[in-house]
Chimera marker file (.cmm) of the C-alpha trace (Angstrom):
<marker_set name="trace">
<marker id="1" x="-6.586" y="2.118" z="-16.118" r="1" g="1" b="0" radius="0.5"/>
<marker id="2" x="-6.314" y="1.325" z="-20.291" r="1" g="1" b="0" radius="0.5"/>
<marker id="3" x="-4.439" y="-1.667" z="-22.509" r="1" g="1" b="0" radius="0.5"/>
<marker id="4" x="-1.183" y="-0.894" z="-23.381" r="1" g="1" b="0" radius="0.5"/>
<marker id="5" x="0.486" y="2.602" z="-25.045" r="1" g="1" b="0" radius="0.5"/>
<marker id="6" x="-0.056" y="2.719" z="-29.269" r="1" g="1" b="0" radius="0.5"/>
<marker id="7" x="2.710" y="2.763" z="-31.780" r="1" g="1" b="0" radius="0.5"/>
<marker id="8" x="2.208" y="6.745" z="-31.550" r="1" g="1" b="0" radius="0.5"/>
<marker id="9" x="2.125" y="6.717" z="-27.497" r="1" g="1" b="0" radius="0.5"/>
<marker id="10" x="4.929" y="3.931" z="-27.091" r="1" g="1" b="0" radius="0.5"/>
<marker id="11" x="7.169" y="6.700" z="-29.943" r="1" g="1" b="0" radius="0.5"/>
<marker id="12" x="6.369" y="9.855" z="-28.055" r="1" g="1" b="0" radius="0.5"/>
<marker id="13" x="6.545" y="8.347" z="-24.609" r="1" g="1" b="0" radius="0.5"/>
<marker id="14" x="3.617" y="10.452" z="-23.312" r="1" g="1" b="0" radius="0.5"/>
<marker id="15" x="0.253" y="8.107" z="-22.521" r="1" g="1" b="0" radius="0.5"/>
<marker id="16" x="-2.371" y="8.922" z="-24.334" r="1" g="1" b="0" radius="0.5"/>
<marker id="17" x="-0.812" y="11.413" z="-26.938" r="1" g="1" b="0" radius="0.5"/>
<marker id="18" x="-3.273" y="10.391" z="-29.972" r="1" g="1" b="0" radius="0.5"/>
<marker id="19" x="-6.435" y="10.357" z="-31.149" r="1" g="1" b="0" radius="0.5"/>
<marker id="20" x="-7.818" y="7.920" z="-28.120" r="1" g="1" b="0" radius="0.5"/>
<marker id="21" x="-6.318" y="10.302" z="-25.746" r="1" g="1" b="0" radius="0.5"/>
<marker id="22" x="-8.265" y="13.405" z="-27.184" r="1" g="1" b="0" radius="0.5"/>
<marker id="23" x="-11.176" y="11.666" z="-26.981" r="1" g="1" b="0" radius="0.5"/>
<marker id="24" x="-10.967" y="10.337" z="-23.222" r="1" g="1" b="0" radius="0.5"/>
<marker id="25" x="-9.871" y="13.607" z="-22.072" r="1" g="1" b="0" radius="0.5"/>
<marker id="26" x="-13.180" y="14.933" z="-24.031" r="1" g="1" b="0" radius="0.5"/>
<marker id="27" x="-15.132" y="12.189" z="-22.033" r="1" g="1" b="0" radius="0.5"/>
<marker id="28" x="-13.674" y="13.432" z="-18.768" r="1" g="1" b="0" radius="0.5"/>
<marker id="29" x="-13.984" y="17.018" z="-19.594" r="1" g="1" b="0" radius="0.5"/>
<marker id="30" x="-10.758" y="18.206" z="-18.903" r="1" g="1" b="0" radius="0.5"/>
<marker id="31" x="-7.761" y="19.614" z="-20.244" r="1" g="1" b="0" radius="0.5"/>
<marker id="32" x="-4.438" y="18.023" z="-21.228" r="1" g="1" b="0" radius="0.5"/>
<marker id="33" x="-2.583" y="20.137" z="-18.500" r="1" g="1" b="0" radius="0.5"/>
<marker id="34" x="-5.265" y="18.693" z="-15.960" r="1" g="1" b="0" radius="0.5"/>
<marker id="35" x="-4.857" y="14.979" z="-17.470" r="1" g="1" b="0" radius="0.5"/>
<marker id="36" x="-1.499" y="14.862" z="-17.357" r="1" g="1" b="0" radius="0.5"/>
<marker id="37" x="-0.900" y="16.580" z="-13.914" r="1" g="1" b="0" radius="0.5"/>
<marker id="38" x="0.433" y="13.793" z="-11.733" r="1" g="1" b="0" radius="0.5"/>
<marker id="39" x="-0.959" y="15.222" z="-8.621" r="1" g="1" b="0" radius="0.5"/>
<marker id="40" x="-4.278" y="14.818" z="-9.978" r="1" g="1" b="0" radius="0.5"/>
<marker id="41" x="-4.708" y="11.834" z="-12.564" r="1" g="1" b="0" radius="0.5"/>
<marker id="42" x="-3.095" y="8.646" z="-12.658" r="1" g="1" b="0" radius="0.5"/>
<marker id="43" x="-2.384" y="6.854" z="-15.241" r="1" g="1" b="0" radius="0.5"/>
<marker id="44" x="-1.581" y="3.269" z="-15.188" r="1" g="1" b="0" radius="0.5"/>
<marker id="45" x="-1.685" y="0.986" z="-18.208" r="1" g="1" b="0" radius="0.5"/>
<marker id="46" x="-1.960" y="-2.919" z="-18.129" r="1" g="1" b="0" radius="0.5"/>
<marker id="47" x="0.932" y="-2.573" z="-20.256" r="1" g="1" b="0" radius="0.5"/>
<marker id="48" x="4.201" y="-0.129" z="-20.136" r="1" g="1" b="0" radius="0.5"/>
<marker id="49" x="5.615" y="-1.389" z="-23.907" r="1" g="1" b="0" radius="0.5"/>
<marker id="50" x="3.839" y="-1.735" z="-27.236" r="1" g="1" b="0" radius="0.5"/>
<marker id="51" x="2.969" y="-5.047" z="-27.763" r="1" g="1" b="0" radius="0.5"/>
<marker id="52" x="3.344" y="-4.541" z="-31.970" r="1" g="1" b="0" radius="0.5"/>
<marker id="53" x="0.945" y="-4.684" z="-34.550" r="1" g="1" b="0" radius="0.5"/>
<marker id="54" x="-1.451" y="-7.997" z="-34.689" r="1" g="1" b="0" radius="0.5"/>
<marker id="55" x="-3.892" y="-8.952" z="-38.199" r="1" g="1" b="0" radius="0.5"/>
<marker id="56" x="-6.701" y="-5.951" z="-36.805" r="1" g="1" b="0" radius="0.5"/>
<marker id="57" x="-4.807" y="-3.343" z="-34.991" r="1" g="1" b="0" radius="0.5"/>
<marker id="58" x="-2.689" y="-3.382" z="-31.922" r="1" g="1" b="0" radius="0.5"/>
<marker id="59" x="-1.629" y="-7.140" z="-30.243" r="1" g="1" b="0" radius="0.5"/>
<marker id="60" x="-2.590" y="-7.349" z="-26.459" r="1" g="1" b="0" radius="0.5"/>
<marker id="61" x="-0.896" y="-5.831" z="-23.489" r="1" g="1" b="0" radius="0.5"/>
<marker id="62" x="1.643" y="-8.860" z="-23.120" r="1" g="1" b="0" radius="0.5"/>
<marker id="63" x="0.416" y="-11.274" z="-20.265" r="1" g="1" b="0" radius="0.5"/>
<marker id="64" x="3.488" y="-11.179" z="-17.919" r="1" g="1" b="0" radius="0.5"/>
<marker id="65" x="3.350" y="-7.267" z="-17.215" r="1" g="1" b="0" radius="0.5"/>
<marker id="66" x="0.080" y="-6.291" z="-15.018" r="1" g="1" b="0" radius="0.5"/>
<marker id="67" x="0.674" y="-9.641" z="-12.713" r="1" g="1" b="0" radius="0.5"/>
<marker id="68" x="4.510" y="-8.385" z="-11.882" r="1" g="1" b="0" radius="0.5"/>
<marker id="69" x="3.498" y="-5.045" z="-10.642" r="1" g="1" b="0" radius="0.5"/>
<marker id="70" x="0.119" y="-3.766" z="-10.949" r="1" g="1" b="0" radius="0.5"/>
<marker id="71" x="-0.667" y="-4.719" z="-7.034" r="1" g="1" b="0" radius="0.5"/>
<marker id="72" x="2.261" y="-3.306" z="-5.645" r="1" g="1" b="0" radius="0.5"/>
<marker id="73" x="1.440" y="0.032" z="-7.922" r="1" g="1" b="0" radius="0.5"/>
<marker id="74" x="-2.205" y="0.302" z="-6.828" r="1" g="1" b="0" radius="0.5"/>
<marker id="75" x="-1.211" y="-0.663" z="-3.495" r="1" g="1" b="0" radius="0.5"/>
<marker id="76" x="0.991" y="2.558" z="-3.515" r="1" g="1" b="0" radius="0.5"/>
<marker id="77" x="-1.413" y="5.008" z="-4.804" r="1" g="1" b="0" radius="0.5"/>
<marker id="78" x="-3.951" y="5.873" z="-1.322" r="1" g="1" b="0" radius="0.5"/>
<marker id="79" x="-6.274" y="8.007" z="-2.447" r="1" g="1" b="0" radius="0.5"/>
<marker id="80" x="-7.834" y="7.168" z="-5.670" r="1" g="1" b="0" radius="0.5"/>
<marker id="81" x="-11.605" y="8.687" z="-5.806" r="1" g="1" b="0" radius="0.5"/>
<marker id="82" x="-12.324" y="7.012" z="-9.227" r="1" g="1" b="0" radius="0.5"/>
<marker id="83" x="-10.974" y="4.543" z="-11.446" r="1" g="1" b="0" radius="0.5"/>
<marker id="84" x="-11.582" y="4.261" z="-14.985" r="1" g="1" b="0" radius="0.5"/>
<marker id="85" x="-11.034" y="0.757" z="-16.102" r="1" g="1" b="0" radius="0.5"/>
<marker id="86" x="-10.740" y="0.961" z="-19.806" r="1" g="1" b="0" radius="0.5"/>
<marker id="87" x="-11.309" y="-1.831" z="-22.673" r="1" g="1" b="0" radius="0.5"/>
<marker id="88" x="-11.658" y="-5.358" z="-22.681" r="1" g="1" b="0" radius="0.5"/>
<marker id="89" x="-7.930" y="-6.165" z="-21.131" r="1" g="1" b="0" radius="0.5"/>
<marker id="90" x="-8.141" y="-3.442" z="-18.110" r="1" g="1" b="0" radius="0.5"/>
<marker id="91" x="-11.882" y="-5.239" z="-17.523" r="1" g="1" b="0" radius="0.5"/>
<marker id="92" x="-10.799" y="-8.529" z="-17.414" r="1" g="1" b="0" radius="0.5"/>
<marker id="93" x="-8.064" y="-7.831" z="-14.822" r="1" g="1" b="0" radius="0.5"/>
<marker id="94" x="-10.084" y="-5.370" z="-12.755" r="1" g="1" b="0" radius="0.5"/>
<marker id="95" x="-13.616" y="-7.105" z="-13.196" r="1" g="1" b="0" radius="0.5"/>
<marker id="96" x="-13.283" y="-10.635" z="-13.318" r="1" g="1" b="0" radius="0.5"/>
<marker id="97" x="-16.792" y="-11.692" z="-12.643" r="1" g="1" b="0" radius="0.5"/>
<marker id="98" x="-17.823" y="-9.796" z="-15.423" r="1" g="1" b="0" radius="0.5"/>
<marker id="99" x="-14.977" y="-11.597" z="-17.767" r="1" g="1" b="0" radius="0.5"/>
<marker id="100" x="-18.173" y="-13.343" z="-19.569" r="1" g="1" b="0" radius="0.5"/>
<marker id="101" x="-19.918" y="-10.233" z="-20.276" r="1" g="1" b="0" radius="0.5"/>
<marker id="102" x="-19.986" y="-8.551" z="-23.139" r="1" g="1" b="0" radius="0.5"/>
<marker id="103" x="-18.227" y="-4.951" z="-22.863" r="1" g="1" b="0" radius="0.5"/>
<marker id="104" x="-21.259" y="-3.642" z="-24.116" r="1" g="1" b="0" radius="0.5"/>
<marker id="105" x="-23.110" y="-5.008" z="-21.111" r="1" g="1" b="0" radius="0.5"/>
<marker id="106" x="-20.704" y="-4.402" z="-18.618" r="1" g="1" b="0" radius="0.5"/>
<marker id="107" x="-20.649" y="-0.394" z="-19.482" r="1" g="1" b="0" radius="0.5"/>
<marker id="108" x="-24.426" y="-0.759" z="-19.512" r="1" g="1" b="0" radius="0.5"/>
<marker id="109" x="-24.210" y="-1.940" z="-15.936" r="1" g="1" b="0" radius="0.5"/>
<marker id="110" x="-22.045" y="0.943" z="-15.091" r="1" g="1" b="0" radius="0.5"/>
<marker id="111" x="-24.087" y="1.649" z="-12.013" r="1" g="1" b="0" radius="0.5"/>
<marker id="112" x="-23.029" y="-1.469" z="-10.457" r="1" g="1" b="0" radius="0.5"/>
<marker id="113" x="-19.330" y="0.187" z="-9.050" r="1" g="1" b="0" radius="0.5"/>
<marker id="114" x="-20.183" y="3.590" z="-9.333" r="1" g="1" b="0" radius="0.5"/>
<marker id="115" x="-19.107" y="5.600" z="-8.172" r="1" g="1" b="0" radius="0.5"/>
<marker id="116" x="-15.596" y="4.589" z="-7.177" r="1" g="1" b="0" radius="0.5"/>
<marker id="117" x="-15.427" y="2.421" z="-10.637" r="1" g="1" b="0" radius="0.5"/>
<marker id="118" x="-16.163" y="2.954" z="-14.171" r="1" g="1" b="0" radius="0.5"/>
<marker id="119" x="-15.798" y="0.712" z="-17.159" r="1" g="1" b="0" radius="0.5"/>
<marker id="120" x="-15.543" y="2.157" z="-20.248" r="1" g="1" b="0" radius="0.5"/>
<marker id="121" x="-14.889" y="1.094" z="-24.117" r="1" g="1" b="0" radius="0.5"/>
<marker id="122" x="-11.299" y="2.100" z="-25.103" r="1" g="1" b="0" radius="0.5"/>
<marker id="123" x="-11.559" y="5.555" z="-26.429" r="1" g="1" b="0" radius="0.5"/>
<marker id="124" x="-9.698" y="4.797" z="-29.870" r="1" g="1" b="0" radius="0.5"/>
<marker id="125" x="-11.258" y="5.619" z="-33.217" r="1" g="1" b="0" radius="0.5"/>
<marker id="126" x="-11.221" y="1.992" z="-34.156" r="1" g="1" b="0" radius="0.5"/>
<marker id="127" x="-14.782" y="2.051" z="-31.370" r="1" g="1" b="0" radius="0.5"/>
<marker id="128" x="-16.617" y="4.846" z="-33.832" r="1" g="1" b="0" radius="0.5"/>
<marker id="129" x="-18.981" y="1.983" z="-34.861" r="1" g="1" b="0" radius="0.5"/>
<marker id="130" x="-19.507" y="1.197" z="-31.230" r="1" g="1" b="0" radius="0.5"/>
<marker id="131" x="-20.396" y="4.401" z="-30.073" r="1" g="1" b="0" radius="0.5"/>
<marker id="132" x="-22.447" y="5.039" z="-32.811" r="1" g="1" b="0" radius="0.5"/>
<marker id="133" x="-24.531" y="1.862" z="-32.166" r="1" g="1" b="0" radius="0.5"/>
<marker id="134" x="-24.838" y="2.656" z="-28.267" r="1" g="1" b="0" radius="0.5"/>
<marker id="135" x="-25.808" y="6.345" z="-28.061" r="1" g="1" b="0" radius="0.5"/>
<marker id="136" x="-26.698" y="6.182" z="-24.434" r="1" g="1" b="0" radius="0.5"/>
<marker id="137" x="-22.949" y="5.846" z="-23.506" r="1" g="1" b="0" radius="0.5"/>
<marker id="138" x="-22.600" y="9.822" z="-24.923" r="1" g="1" b="0" radius="0.5"/>
<marker id="139" x="-25.638" y="10.410" z="-23.230" r="1" g="1" b="0" radius="0.5"/>
<marker id="140" x="-25.672" y="8.888" z="-19.877" r="1" g="1" b="0" radius="0.5"/>
<marker id="141" x="-22.111" y="7.499" z="-18.722" r="1" g="1" b="0" radius="0.5"/>
<marker id="142" x="-20.334" y="10.803" z="-19.716" r="1" g="1" b="0" radius="0.5"/>
<marker id="143" x="-22.107" y="13.418" z="-18.406" r="1" g="1" b="0" radius="0.5"/>
<marker id="144" x="-22.078" y="11.436" z="-15.108" r="1" g="1" b="0" radius="0.5"/>
<marker id="145" x="-18.308" y="10.635" z="-15.501" r="1" g="1" b="0" radius="0.5"/>
<marker id="146" x="-17.567" y="14.821" z="-16.430" r="1" g="1" b="0" radius="0.5"/>
<marker id="147" x="-19.654" y="15.631" z="-13.145" r="1" g="1" b="0" radius="0.5"/>
<marker id="148" x="-17.834" y="13.062" z="-11.080" r="1" g="1" b="0" radius="0.5"/>
<marker id="149" x="-14.275" y="13.992" z="-12.310" r="1" g="1" b="0" radius="0.5"/>
<marker id="150" x="-15.261" y="17.768" z="-11.466" r="1" g="1" b="0" radius="0.5"/>
<marker id="151" x="-15.926" y="16.210" z="-8.367" r="1" g="1" b="0" radius="0.5"/>
<marker id="152" x="-13.179" y="14.689" z="-7.275" r="1" g="1" b="0" radius="0.5"/>
<marker id="153" x="-10.678" y="17.430" z="-8.768" r="1" g="1" b="0" radius="0.5"/>
<link id1="1" id2="2" r="1" g="1" b="0" radius="0.2"/>
<link id1="2" id2="3" r="1" g="1" b="0" radius="0.2"/>
<link id1="3" id2="4" r="1" g="1" b="0" radius="0.2"/>
<link id1="4" id2="5" r="1" g="1" b="0" radius="0.2"/>
<link id1="5" id2="6" r="1" g="1" b="0" radius="0.2"/>
<link id1="6" id2="7" r="1" g="1" b="0" radius="0.2"/>
<link id1="7" id2="8" r="1" g="1" b="0" radius="0.2"/>
<link id1="8" id2="9" r="1" g="1" b="0" radius="0.2"/>
<link id1="9" id2="10" r="1" g="1" b="0" radius="0.2"/>
<link id1="10" id2="11" r="1" g="1" b="0" radius="0.2"/>
<link id1="11" id2="12" r="1" g="1" b="0" radius="0.2"/>
<link id1="12" id2="13" r="1" g="1" b="0" radius="0.2"/>
<link id1="13" id2="14" r="1" g="1" b="0" radius="0.2"/>
<link id1="14" id2="15" r="1" g="1" b="0" radius="0.2"/>
<link id1="15" id2="16" r="1" g="1" b="0" radius="0.2"/>
<link id1="16" id2="17" r="1" g="1" b="0" radius="0.2"/>
<link id1="17" id2="18" r="1" g="1" b="0" radius="0.2"/>
<link id1="18" id2="19" r="1" g="1" b="0" radius="0.2"/>
<link id1="19" id2="20" r="1" g="1" b="0" radius="0.2"/>
<link id1="20" id2="21" r="1" g="1" b="0" radius="0.2"/>
<link id1="21" id2="22" r="1" g="1" b="0" radius="0.2"/>
<link id1="22" id2="23" r="1" g="1" b="0" radius="0.2"/>
<link id1="23" id2="24" r="1" g="1" b="0" radius="0.2"/>
<link id1="24" id2="25" r="1" g="1" b="0" radius="0.2"/>
<link id1="25" id2="26" r="1" g="1" b="0" radius="0.2"/>
<link id1="26" id2="27" r="1" g="1" b="0" radius="0.2"/>
<link id1="27" id2="28" r="1" g="1" b="0" radius="0.2"/>
<link id1="28" id2="29" r="1" g="1" b="0" radius="0.2"/>
<link id1="29" id2="30" r="1" g="1" b="0" radius="0.2"/>
<link id1="30" id2="31" r="1" g="1" b="0" radius="0.2"/>
<link id1="31" id2="32" r="1" g="1" b="0" radius="0.2"/>
<link id1="32" id2="33" r="1" g="1" b="0" radius="0.2"/>
<link id1="33" id2="34" r="1" g="1" b="0" radius="0.2"/>
<link id1="34" id2="35" r="1" g="1" b="0" radius="0.2"/>
<link id1="35" id2="36" r="1" g="1" b="0" radius="0.2"/>
<link id1="36" id2="37" r="1" g="1" b="0" radius="0.2"/>
<link id1="37" id2="38" r="1" g="1" b="0" radius="0.2"/>
<link id1="38" id2="39" r="1" g="1" b="0" radius="0.2"/>
<link id1="39" id2="40" r="1" g="1" b="0" radius="0.2"/>
<link id1="40" id2="41" r="1" g="1" b="0" radius="0.2"/>
<link id1="41" id2="42" r="1" g="1" b="0" radius="0.2"/>
<link id1="42" id2="43" r="1" g="1" b="0" radius="0.2"/>
<link id1="43" id2="44" r="1" g="1" b="0" radius="0.2"/>
<link id1="44" id2="45" r="1" g="1" b="0" radius="0.2"/>
<link id1="45" id2="46" r="1" g="1" b="0" radius="0.2"/>
<link id1="46" id2="47" r="1" g="1" b="0" radius="0.2"/>
<link id1="47" id2="48" r="1" g="1" b="0" radius="0.2"/>
<link id1="48" id2="49" r="1" g="1" b="0" radius="0.2"/>
<link id1="49" id2="50" r="1" g="1" b="0" radius="0.2"/>
<link id1="50" id2="51" r="1" g="1" b="0" radius="0.2"/>
<link id1="51" id2="52" r="1" g="1" b="0" radius="0.2"/>
<link id1="52" id2="53" r="1" g="1" b="0" radius="0.2"/>
<link id1="53" id2="54" r="1" g="1" b="0" radius="0.2"/>
<link id1="54" id2="55" r="1" g="1" b="0" radius="0.2"/>
<link id1="55" id2="56" r="1" g="1" b="0" radius="0.2"/>
<link id1="56" id2="57" r="1" g="1" b="0" radius="0.2"/>
<link id1="57" id2="58" r="1" g="1" b="0" radius="0.2"/>
<link id1="58" id2="59" r="1" g="1" b="0" radius="0.2"/>
<link id1="59" id2="60" r="1" g="1" b="0" radius="0.2"/>
<link id1="60" id2="61" r="1" g="1" b="0" radius="0.2"/>
<link id1="61" id2="62" r="1" g="1" b="0" radius="0.2"/>
<link id1="62" id2="63" r="1" g="1" b="0" radius="0.2"/>
<link id1="63" id2="64" r="1" g="1" b="0" radius="0.2"/>
<link id1="64" id2="65" r="1" g="1" b="0" radius="0.2"/>
<link id1="65" id2="66" r="1" g="1" b="0" radius="0.2"/>
<link id1="66" id2="67" r="1" g="1" b="0" radius="0.2"/>
<link id1="67" id2="68" r="1" g="1" b="0" radius="0.2"/>
<link id1="68" id2="69" r="1" g="1" b="0" radius="0.2"/>
<link id1="69" id2="70" r="1" g="1" b="0" radius="0.2"/>
<link id1="70" id2="71" r="1" g="1" b="0" radius="0.2"/>
<link id1="71" id2="72" r="1" g="1" b="0" radius="0.2"/>
<link id1="72" id2="73" r="1" g="1" b="0" radius="0.2"/>
<link id1="73" id2="74" r="1" g="1" b="0" radius="0.2"/>
<link id1="74" id2="75" r="1" g="1" b="0" radius="0.2"/>
<link id1="75" id2="76" r="1" g="1" b="0" radius="0.2"/>
<link id1="76" id2="77" r="1" g="1" b="0" radius="0.2"/>
<link id1="77" id2="78" r="1" g="1" b="0" radius="0.2"/>
<link id1="78" id2="79" r="1" g="1" b="0" radius="0.2"/>
<link id1="79" id2="80" r="1" g="1" b="0" radius="0.2"/>
<link id1="80" id2="81" r="1" g="1" b="0" radius="0.2"/>
<link id1="81" id2="82" r="1" g="1" b="0" radius="0.2"/>
<link id1="82" id2="83" r="1" g="1" b="0" radius="0.2"/>
<link id1="83" id2="84" r="1" g="1" b="0" radius="0.2"/>
<link id1="84" id2="85" r="1" g="1" b="0" radius="0.2"/>
<link id1="85" id2="86" r="1" g="1" b="0" radius="0.2"/>
<link id1="86" id2="87" r="1" g="1" b="0" radius="0.2"/>
<link id1="87" id2="88" r="1" g="1" b="0" radius="0.2"/>
<link id1="88" id2="89" r="1" g="1" b="0" radius="0.2"/>
<link id1="89" id2="90" r="1" g="1" b="0" radius="0.2"/>
<link id1="90" id2="91" r="1" g="1" b="0" radius="0.2"/>
<link id1="91" id2="92" r="1" g="1" b="0" radius="0.2"/>
<link id1="92" id2="93" r="1" g="1" b="0" radius="0.2"/>
<link id1="93" id2="94" r="1" g="1" b="0" radius="0.2"/>
<link id1="94" id2="95" r="1" g="1" b="0" radius="0.2"/>
<link id1="95" id2="96" r="1" g="1" b="0" radius="0.2"/>
<link id1="96" id2="97" r="1" g="1" b="0" radius="0.2"/>
<link id1="97" id2="98" r="1" g="1" b="0" radius="0.2"/>
<link id1="98" id2="99" r="1" g="1" b="0" radius="0.2"/>
<link id1="99" id2="100" r="1" g="1" b="0" radius="0.2"/>
<link id1="100" id2="101" r="1" g="1" b="0" radius="0.2"/>
<link id1="101" id2="102" r="1" g="1" b="0" radius="0.2"/>
<link id1="102" id2="103" r="1" g="1" b="0" radius="0.2"/>
<link id1="103" id2="104" r="1" g="1" b="0" radius="0.2"/>
<link id1="104" id2="105" r="1" g="1" b="0" radius="0.2"/>
<link id1="105" id2="106" r="1" g="1" b="0" radius="0.2"/>
<link id1="106" id2="107" r="1" g="1" b="0" radius="0.2"/>
<link id1="107" id2="108" r="1" g="1" b="0" radius="0.2"/>
<link id1="108" id2="109" r="1" g="1" b="0" radius="0.2"/>
<link id1="109" id2="110" r="1" g="1" b="0" radius="0.2"/>
<link id1="110" id2="111" r="1" g="1" b="0" radius="0.2"/>
<link id1="111" id2="112" r="1" g="1" b="0" radius="0.2"/>
<link id1="112" id2="113" r="1" g="1" b="0" radius="0.2"/>
<link id1="113" id2="114" r="1" g="1" b="0" radius="0.2"/>
<link id1="114" id2="115" r="1" g="1" b="0" radius="0.2"/>
<link id1="115" id2="116" r="1" g="1" b="0" radius="0.2"/>
<link id1="116" id2="117" r="1" g="1" b="0" radius="0.2"/>
<link id1="117" id2="118" r="1" g="1" b="0" radius="0.2"/>
<link id1="118" id2="119" r="1" g="1" b="0" radius="0.2"/>
<link id1="119" id2="120" r="1" g="1" b="0" radius="0.2"/>
<link id1="120" id2="121" r="1" g="1" b="0" radius="0.2"/>
<link id1="121" id2="122" r="1" g="1" b="0" radius="0.2"/>
<link id1="122" id2="123" r="1" g="1" b="0" radius="0.2"/>
<link id1="123" id2="124" r="1" g="1" b="0" radius="0.2"/>
<link id1="124" id2="125" r="1" g="1" b="0" radius="0.2"/>
<link id1="125" id2="126" r="1" g="1" b="0" radius="0.2"/>
<link id1="126" id2="127" r="1" g="1" b="0" radius="0.2"/>
<link id1="127" id2="128" r="1" g="1" b="0" radius="0.2"/>
<link id1="128" id2="129" r="1" g="1" b="0" radius="0.2"/>
<link id1="129" id2="130" r="1" g="1" b="0" radius="0.2"/>
<link id1="130" id2="131" r="1" g="1" b="0" radius="0.2"/>
<link id1="131" id2="132" r="1" g="1" b="0" radius="0.2"/>
<link id1="132" id2="133" r="1" g="1" b="0" radius="0.2"/>
<link id1="133" id2="134" r="1" g="1" b="0" radius="0.2"/>
<link id1="134" id2="135" r="1" g="1" b="0" radius="0.2"/>
<link id1="135" id2="136" r="1" g="1" b="0" radius="0.2"/>
<link id1="136" id2="137" r="1" g="1" b="0" radius="0.2"/>
<link id1="137" id2="138" r="1" g="1" b="0" radius="0.2"/>
<link id1="138" id2="139" r="1" g="1" b="0" radius="0.2"/>
<link id1="139" id2="140" r="1" g="1" b="0" radius="0.2"/>
<link id1="140" id2="141" r="1" g="1" b="0" radius="0.2"/>
<link id1="141" id2="142" r="1" g="1" b="0" radius="0.2"/>
<link id1="142" id2="143" r="1" g="1" b="0" radius="0.2"/>
<link id1="143" id2="144" r="1" g="1" b="0" radius="0.2"/>
<link id1="144" id2="145" r="1" g="1" b="0" radius="0.2"/>
<link id1="145" id2="146" r="1" g="1" b="0" radius="0.2"/>
<link id1="146" id2="147" r="1" g="1" b="0" radius="0.2"/>
<link id1="147" id2="148" r="1" g="1" b="0" radius="0.2"/>
<link id1="148" id2="149" r="1" g="1" b="0" radius="0.2"/>
<link id1="149" id2="150" r="1" g="1" b="0" radius="0.2"/>
<link id1="150" id2="151" r="1" g="1" b="0" radius="0.2"/>
<link id1="151" id2="152" r="1" g="1" b="0" radius="0.2"/>
<link id1="152" id2="153" r="1" g="1" b="0" radius="0.2"/>
</marker_set>
């Protein structure tokens, strides 16, 4: 689960066809071939269209999108073994009980929903500062994620 496509992804029509996708695949420990194999990985953003640009980057996913179709699509996927909840908008939707927590606190508490759900920061290069400030993420969470992905694939 992620937010919404950025401009490059919107233009290519391929989810995570950008630096964010490269980082996410690295975190998961999978090749692009595996990542884009719909029999192994489902990619379901909070919004399917590019929401436009704001003052400090892309705008959030449009509010009317997820309520229209998200529950229907999630119900149609019968064999979900791991859900990656990526970024603050996906976190607010899938983990509303933690909506008042910071992204950092939610990700630090990743064991609370493990092994079915893993909250993640967005893999965007815009989050390089967050990653540098939180080295525990790459040291602790990424190896656990890679092991879980290997197990479910």
